[in-house]
N, C-alpha and C positions, 0 to 999 in steps of 0.2 A: 399643479396650481397655476393660477391664471397668468400672471406675467412674471412668476419666478419659482421658487422653492426655497429648498433649504435653499504670513504677510511676510523672505526673505529679508534677509538681514537689511535693515534700512540705514544705508550709510549716512543719509542726510537727515537722520531722526531728530537731531536738535534743531533743524532749521525749519520748524513748522511754519506753513503758510496758511493764513486765513483768508478767505475770499470775502470781499465786499464788507469790510468792517465788521468781521465776526466777533471781534472783542468789544462788544457794546456794553453800555452801561446797564443793559436789561438783565444781565446774568445774575443768578442768585449767588448769594455769598459762598456757598458750598462749591458751585460751578466755578466761580472765578478763582477759588484757592486751590481746587483740584488741579494736579499735574501728573497724570498717569504716565505721560511719556517721559517727563523728567525724573520720575522715580524709578525708572527701568532701564534696560540697556538694549532694547529692541524688541521685536514681536516673538511671541512664543510659538515655537513649532511643536505641535501635538504629536508624540510619538505613537500615539493610539488612534490616529485618525483612519478612516476607512481604507484610503490607498496604502498607508503604511501597514496596516494589519494585512491586508491582501498581498502586498509585496512580500513581506516576511513569511507568509504562509505558503508562497508559490515562487520559491527562488529559481526553480527549473524552468519557469514560463518564460519565453522570449521576450515577453512585454514587461517583466518584472523590474529589470534595471532601469529602464526608461521611465517608469511610473514612480520608482523610488526617488530616482535622481531629480526628475522634473516637476513632480507634484508632491510626493510625501515628504520630501526635505524642506519644503517652503511652508512658511507659516500661513495658516488658515483659521477661519473662525469654527468654533464648535457650536453647534445647535443643540438646544434643550428643549424638551417638550415632555409629553406624557411617556415616551419611551425611555426617558432617563431615569425612571424610577424615582426614589426620594430625592426631590430636588435640592434639598439642602446639603446632603452628602455628595451628590453628583457635581453641583457647582462648586462646593467647598474643596473637593479633591481636585478639580481641574484648576482652580485658581490657586491652590496651594502648590500644585506642581510646578505652575509658571513662577510663583513667588520664589520657590527653592532655587531657581537658576536666574533670578532677577531679570525675568522677561515679562512682556505685557500680553495678558490674554484677551483675546477677542471673543466675545460670547453673543449668542443670538438667542432671545427669549421668543419662543414660537408655541404658544399654547392658549391664546385668547379664544373665548367661546366663538363659535360660528366662523372658525378660521377657514379662509379660502372659500367663503360661503358662494361667491359668485363665479368661482372658477371650477371647484370640485376635485381637483387631482390631489389636493392635501388637506382635505376637510377634517375637522375634529377640534380638539382644544379641549379646554376644561368645560366641565358640564354647566356650570353657572357662573355668574359675576362673583359671586361669594367664593366660589371655589377657586376662581382665578386669583382674587385678591390674596387669599391664603397662599397661593402657589407663588405668586411674584414677591410677596413679602419675604417668603422663605429663600427665594432666589437672591434678592438683595442682601438679606442678612448674611447669607453664606459667604458673599464677597467681604462684607464688613469694609474695614479700612484699607485693605489691599488694593493695588492699582488694577483697573480693568477698563476695557470698552465694551459697551453693550448696545446692541441694536435691539430696540423693542419691537416686536411682532411685525415682521415683513408682510406686505400685502395689505396691511389694515386699513390704510387710507387711500389706495389706488382706487378702488372700485365699490362705489356705493349703489351700483345700478340695481341690485337685487334687495336692498335694505330700506325699510321705511324710516321715517325721521326718528321715530322712539328707539329703533335698533341703532341708528347712527349715533343719537345721544348716549346710549348705553355703552357702546363701544368708546365713544370719546371719553366717558366717564372712567372706564377701565384704564385707558391708556394715561389719562392724567393721575390716577391712582398709582399706576405702575411708576411714572416719574417721580411722584412723592416719596414713594418707598426708596427708590435709589438715592434720592437727595438726603433722606433722613438716615437710611441705614448703610449707605456705601459712598462716603463722601470723597472718595478717591477715584470713583467711576465717572467717566463720561458716557452719558446716554444720548442714543440717537433715534429719533423716529424715522420710520420708513416712509420715503416719498416717491416710490415707485420708479418710473423711467421715462424718457423723454416721449415715448409714443402713447402713453396712457391717457393723461389729462393735461391740461394746459397748465402753465406755471402759476397763473393766478388762481386756478382752481385749487391746485395742491397747496398753495400758500394758505387758502381759506381752510382747507382740510388739516393742515399742520396747526394753524391757530385754535381751530376747535379742539384738537386733541392736546393742547397745552404745550405747544413747542417752546413758549417762552422759558419754560422749566427745563427743557432739554439742552444739552450742549449743542447738539447740531441735528442734521438729518442724514439719511443715507439713500443712495441711488443705485439703480441697475443691479439689484440683487437678483442673482440667478438669470439675469439676462445678458444680452449680447452687444448693446450699444456701444460705440466707441467712446473712448475717455473724452474726445472733443465734443461729441454730441451731448454727453453728461455734463461736461463743465458749462456749455451754453445754457443748458436747462437749469442746472443748480444755480448759475448766476442769476438767471431769470426769476427762479423762486425766491432767492434772497432779495432781489430788487422789489419783488412783490409784496414780500413780507414787510420790508421797509416802508414802502409807499402806502399800504393799507394799514399797517399795525404799528410801525415805527420801531422795529427791531430787524436785526438781519442774523443769520446764523451760518457757520460753517458746515461743510458737507463732506461725506467721504463717498468714494464710488467703488463698486465691486467690479474689479478688473479680472476676476478669475477666469472668464471665458469670452472675453470681448476682443481677442487677438485679431480676428478676421471680421469684426462688426457683425452686425444683423442681417439676416437674410429675410427678414420679416416674420419668421416663425419664432414662437416662444417656447414650444414644448419638445426638447430633444431634437433640435434640428441638427442636420449632418454637416459637415465641413466647417465647424467652428474650431476656435483654437484659443489656447490659454493666453491671457493678457500680461501685462506689465506686473512684476513681483510688486508686493507691498512696499510702499514707500510714502514719503511726505511730498506734498506738492502736487504736481502734474495738473494744476489748475484747480485742484480741491485741496482740502485739508490733508487728506490721506487717500492713497489708492490701497485697497485691501482685498485680499482674497476672502469674499464672505460665503460664496458657494464653493463647494469642493468639486474641482473638475472630475468628471466621471460619475457622479451621483446622478441618478435619474431624476427627471421632472414629473415623471408619471408614465402611465402605459400609453405612449405615443411616440412618434417619430422614430428615431434610431434606437429608442429605449422601449420599443413595443414588447409588451409582455412583462414589463418590470413595474415595481412599486416606486412611488416617489421616495427619494432618499436611498434607494438601493445603489450600491456601487457597481459599476459595469467596467470592467477592466479594458474591453475592446474601445469602448467610447472614451475612456480616460487616455488610452494609448493614442488614438487618432487625434484627440484634440492637442497632444502634444506638439504634433506635426502640422495640424490644421488640414485634415482631410478625412 
């Protein structure tokens, strides 16, 4: 996919930092009342993540211990799409498992029609807007009143170059509808629209895209998903977006940064570049509301780079192992 693809005990969890006046008067009542962090005792670590499953199935492999201890044992987001099967049961099971241990799950909804239309590595999504509305409604309903963080449709606002205005309007309508579903059906969920990364579009352009997609109704926005830019670069970009939102539309929003693969920064490549490294484990602050592992280290971006011959989302143990050490 074009700039991406498909959270570490947080010792400072209670010290939530909101950049640039994130707690504005523009939040909806549900968003203002929701407190998924205060309702839980840290981020959820998925025992069934791809790295965890691989390490458990390959105990004799010389890479297994490092992958288990440095990747599988850390909280990461779970991605949901057509591969998830019945979305209600898939999301309900995952959120229920997190709730049973009083932890906060991070979920990514990735099923919008025309997904990755301009990049191509992760194409797909629901067949029609109507099918997507049904899917995302079931997603939100499955969370219900339980606490969660949800990133809605990575990639969807970064690249409009292959879309006409009618297609852009249709996409924005689906994103606004998704936000409404979570507001109405999942009152203790914080939602984030994806805002790409610092090398994609200008902060003012991204602010315009976010406004068009209904960012006023979201808790915030996400940055750097499946990319490699440093936390500092993303912080500067996130602050610039929030300033642009304030200047042009009269509100600001907090943001989260994907630090799963930004330990060595970017070398200018986005699709399975070599020499990258895992970044800061999930925590609050770091110039953002939260630093989160949103992409799973070792999962391929597609048939490219050091992941040649792989499919997007496929777990590659050698890539994961090298990413732990940065080579």
